[in-house]
KOLKOLVEX-575774 format. One line per 5 residues: number of its first residue (from 1); their letters; for each residue x, y, z of C-alpha. Coordinates in steps of 0.2 Angstrom, whole numbers, always signed. Layout:
NUM> a> X Y Z  ...
***
This chain:
1> mrrvq> +598 +691 -472  +596 +705 -460  +601 +701 -443  +593 +709 -427  +606 +720 -417
6> hpepf> +604 +716 -399  +608 +731 -387  +624 +730 -377  +624 +730 -358  +623 +747 -349
11> ddvrr> +639 +753 -342  +643 +753 -323  +627 +745 -317  +628 +740 -299  +610 +741 -293
16> iavlr> +595 +733 -303  +577 +734 -298  +565 +722 -306  +546 +725 -305  +536 +709 -306
21> ggglg> +521 +706 -294  +506 +694 -297  +506 +676 -292  +518 +662 -290  +517 +658 -309
26> dlmfa> +521 +676 -314  +537 +675 -303  +542 +658 -312  +539 +667 -329  +551 +680 -324
31> epalr> +564 +668 -316  +574 +665 -332  +574 +684 -336  +581 +687 -318  +595 +674 -321
36> alaha> +599 +682 -338  +601 +699 -329  +612 +691 -315  +623 +683 -330  +625 +699 -339
41> ypaaq> +628 +710 -324  +638 +699 -312  +644 +713 -300  +626 +720 -298  +614 +717 -284
46> itlmc> +596 +713 -290  +581 +719 -280  +565 +711 -284  +549 +721 -281  +535 +709 -279
51> fpaqa> +519 +703 -270  +520 +695 -252  +518 +676 -258  +532 +678 -271  +543 +686 -257
56> allag> +538 +671 -245  +543 +658 -258  +560 +666 -261  +565 +671 -243  +580 +661 -238
61> rpspv> +580 +651 -255  +595 +653 -267  +590 +663 -282  +597 +677 -293  +589 +689 -282
66> hhiev> +599 +698 -268  +585 +708 -261  +567 +707 -260  +555 +722 -257  +536 +719 -256
71> lpvvp> +527 +731 -266  +515 +744 -258  +497 +745 -262  +495 +756 -277  +482 +756 -290
76> girpg> +486 +746 -305  +502 +739 -296  +495 +729 -280  +478 +728 -275  +472 +731 -257
81> vedpp> +468 +745 -245  +478 +760 -251  +489 +769 -238  +497 +784 -249  +509 +790 -236
86> aaeaw> +516 +773 -234  +517 +771 -253  +526 +787 -255  +538 +782 -240  +542 +766 -249
91> lqrmr> +546 +774 -266  +557 +787 -257  +567 +773 -249  +568 +765 -266  +574 +781 -273
96> dehfd> +588 +782 -260  +595 +765 -267  +600 +775 -282  +596 +761 -295  +607 +760 -311
101> lavqv> +594 +750 -320  +575 +747 -317  +566 +733 -327  +547 +732 -330  +540 +715 -333
106> hgggr> +523 +719 -323  +511 +721 -338  +508 +733 -352  +514 +748 -342  +499 +759 -341
111> ysnpf> +501 +759 -322  +518 +750 -320  +529 +762 -332  +524 +778 -322  +527 +769 -306
116> llqlg> +544 +762 -312  +549 +780 -317  +547 +785 -299  +561 +775 -294  +572 +787 -302
121> arhtv> +584 +774 -310  +597 +780 -323  +591 +767 -336  +574 +760 -338  +568 +746 -349
126> glata> +551 +737 -350  +535 +733 -358  +523 +746 -366  +506 +746 -374  +502 +761 -385
131> eaapl> +495 +772 -371  +509 +768 -358  +522 +780 -353  +539 +778 -362  +554 +771 -354
136> ertmp> +571 +772 -361  +570 +756 -370  +553 +747 -373  +546 +731 -380  +528 +731 -387
141> yvyyq> +516 +722 -376  +506 +710 -387  +494 +698 -377  +498 +682 -385  +516 +679 -381
146> hevlr> +523 +667 -369  +527 +675 -353  +544 +668 -351  +549 +674 -369  +541 +691 -365
151> alevv> +552 +694 -350  +567 +688 -359  +564 +700 -373  +563 +714 -360  +579 +710 -351
156> alaga> +587 +708 -369  +584 +727 -370  +597 +729 -356  +610 +718 -366  +605 +702 -355
161> qpval> +604 +687 -366  +595 +671 -361  +605 +657 -351  +589 +646 -348  +571 +646 -356
166> eaele> +563 +638 -341  +562 +643 -322  +572 +633 -309  +569 +634 -291  +580 +625 -278
171> vtddd> +572 +613 -266  +581 +614 -249  +584 +600 -237  +572 +609 -225  +558 +609 -238
176> rrraa> +560 +590 -240  +561 +586 -222  +546 +596 -218  +536 +589 -232  +540 +571 -228
181> pllpa> +527 +569 -213  +513 +575 -224  +514 +562 -238  +503 +548 -239  +506 +531 -233
186> gdgpl> +516 +518 -242  +530 +517 -253  +523 +518 -271  +527 +533 -283  +518 +548 -278
191> lvihp> +506 +557 -289  +502 +575 -283  +486 +583 -289  +483 +602 -289  +464 +605 -294
196> gatdp> +463 +623 -291  +465 +639 -302  +462 +657 -298  +451 +658 -313  +437 +644 -312
201> rrrwp> +437 +643 -331  +454 +635 -330  +448 +621 -319  +446 +603 -324  +430 +596 -316
206> adrfa> +434 +588 -299  +426 +572 -303  +439 +568 -317  +453 +571 -305  +444 +560 -293
211> evaaq> +444 +547 -306  +462 +548 -310  +467 +548 -292  +457 +532 -289  +465 +524 -305
216> avasg> +482 +529 -299  +480 +521 -282  +474 +505 -290  +490 +504 -300  +500 +505 -284
221> mrvaa> +503 +524 -283  +500 +536 -269  +491 +552 -272  +491 +569 -263  +479 +582 -267
226> vadas> +486 +600 -263  +478 +617 -263  +477 +632 -252  +464 +635 -239  +452 +644 -251
231> eaeia> +451 +628 -262  +452 +615 -249  +433 +610 -252  +438 +605 -270  +453 +595 -265
236> daivd> +444 +586 -250  +430 +582 -261  +441 +574 -274  +450 +563 -261  +433 +558 -253
241> rards> +426 +553 -270  +442 +544 -275  +441 +534 -258  +424 +528 -262  +431 +519 -277
246> trpvd> +446 +511 -269  +448 +497 -257  +447 +501 -239  +465 +495 -237  +471 +508 -249
251> agrlv> +463 +523 -240  +479 +529 -232  +487 +530 -250  +475 +545 -253  +477 +561 -244
256> slagr> +471 +579 -245  +484 +592 -240  +473 +606 -244  +478 +621 -232  +491 +610 -223
261> adlgq> +507 +615 -232  +516 +631 -233  +526 +636 -248  +542 +627 -243  +533 +611 -239
266> lmgif> +524 +612 -255  +541 +613 -264  +546 +598 -254  +531 +588 -259  +534 +592 -277
271> ahaav> +552 +586 -275  +545 +569 -269  +532 +568 -283  +535 +555 -298  +522 +567 -307
276> vlgnd> +511 +582 -304  +494 +583 -312  +487 +600 -311  +477 +615 -320  +486 +630 -327
281> sgprh> +491 +638 -311  +505 +644 -300  +508 +627 -291  +510 +618 -308  +523 +630 -313
286> laqaa> +532 +629 -296  +532 +610 -298  +540 +611 -314  +553 +623 -307  +556 +611 -293
291> gaptv> +560 +598 -306  +545 +587 -305  +538 +580 -321  +520 +588 -324  +504 +585 -333
296> giywv> +496 +602 -336  +478 +605 -341  +476 +620 -353  +464 +631 -362  +472 +634 -378
301> gnlin> +474 +653 -375  +483 +650 -359  +494 +637 -367  +500 +650 -378  +505 +661 -364
306> agplt> +510 +650 -350  +512 +632 -356  +528 +623 -353  +541 +626 -367  +548 +607 -367
311> rahqr> +541 +590 -367  +554 +578 -361  +546 +579 -343  +531 +590 -346  +514 +587 -355
316> alvsw> +501 +600 -359  +483 +593 -362  +474 +606 -372  +456 +610 -374  +453 +620 -390
321> tnrcp> +437 +628 -384  +436 +646 -392  +418 +651 -386  +409 +651 -369  +399 +635 -367
326> ecdid> +385 +646 -359  +383 +662 -370  +394 +657 -385  +404 +673 -384  +421 +672 -392
331> vtqsg> +434 +670 -379  +450 +671 -389  +450 +690 -392  +462 +699 -380  +455 +715 -372
336> aerce> +437 +709 -375  +425 +711 -361  +423 +695 -350  +407 +686 -350  +399 +683 -332
341> hdvsf> +401 +664 -333  +413 +654 -324  +411 +637 -332  +426 +626 -336  +434 +629 -353
346> vtdvs> +444 +613 -352  +431 +599 -352  +437 +593 -369  +451 +585 -359  +447 +567 -355
351> vrdal> +452 +556 -340  +460 +544 -353  +471 +559 -360  +477 +562 -342  +481 +544 -338
356> eaila> +491 +542 -354  +501 +558 -351  +504 +553 -333  +511 +536 -339  +522 +545 -352
361> vtrvt> +531 +556 -340  +531 +546 -324  +547 +536 -319  +535 +521 -316  +535 +508 -331
366> arshp> +519 +502 -337  +525 +484 -333  +529 +486 -315  +514 +498 -311  +502 +498 -325
371> lpv> +489 +512 -326  +473 +507 -334  +470 +518 -350
***
């Protein structure tokens, strides 16, 4: 049987740049690759070039990253108001670092490969579609591939073999301490709900989250809904609706923390959770990286690219929708034009599905805290 030959690590690598912007989930997808690089090049300093929220999450937190650089606003790299002189000054400052290796895990390479090449690193590896500028070593970008495995394949081009397949992020004592005052009253196990998602099509209906929350409280659990300020209306409505279905005495066991927790506090909340229920979103990936059991709600295409890889403490509830419920366009074809509809693609997942999955991964036993299913 023919064996695949893995590239050897490059010689004398002391400074590594990794390009990975995007959301919090994107950072979690890259975390195992960052660890692989740190293991393969233990004497090297790793600089992560990322977006502001990613930088805020890692600031002061143990990780394989030694230095963090927030990317400038550049077309195809980071959206926003362009400032070409500032971007060029940033690039010159990075060139002055004299990187030995630059790694591109920031998409197919149409924009990111030319950007990476401007760093002037001795060696370059990364992803590339057919039209992307070539790097020294490239991996084909094929849309349907799990993002963690995609990033691990890229760093393997630099001789960095996997040391883990799933992201891990340390929760600090400060995270836990600052999160504690936000938690709902009582001493039952904590269910954390995250009902948001950047793409509305990935959102499970709010009334179903509310039903799960109400039944969880009735079983003796506490429930906290988390979201950023832009999705506070959704989280608040879920809590209000769940309270309408619970006893007045249990009202304090249900809280909305939407817009009230920073990223450190969010990590602390996840560390307190018995289980986290959420859509395919950055916070679900953070919860898993923080060590919390999770139940994620996925459209099947997103499951391929972003679902949890293990099932001991993670469950993925899958909607097999393959056509837009409004216009019937095929939504499985990568690169196809997106239709204008923002309807949920995950309504196939039932409340019963969610309750059964929560029961399967929570530390609470069915005998002491039975959840109705």
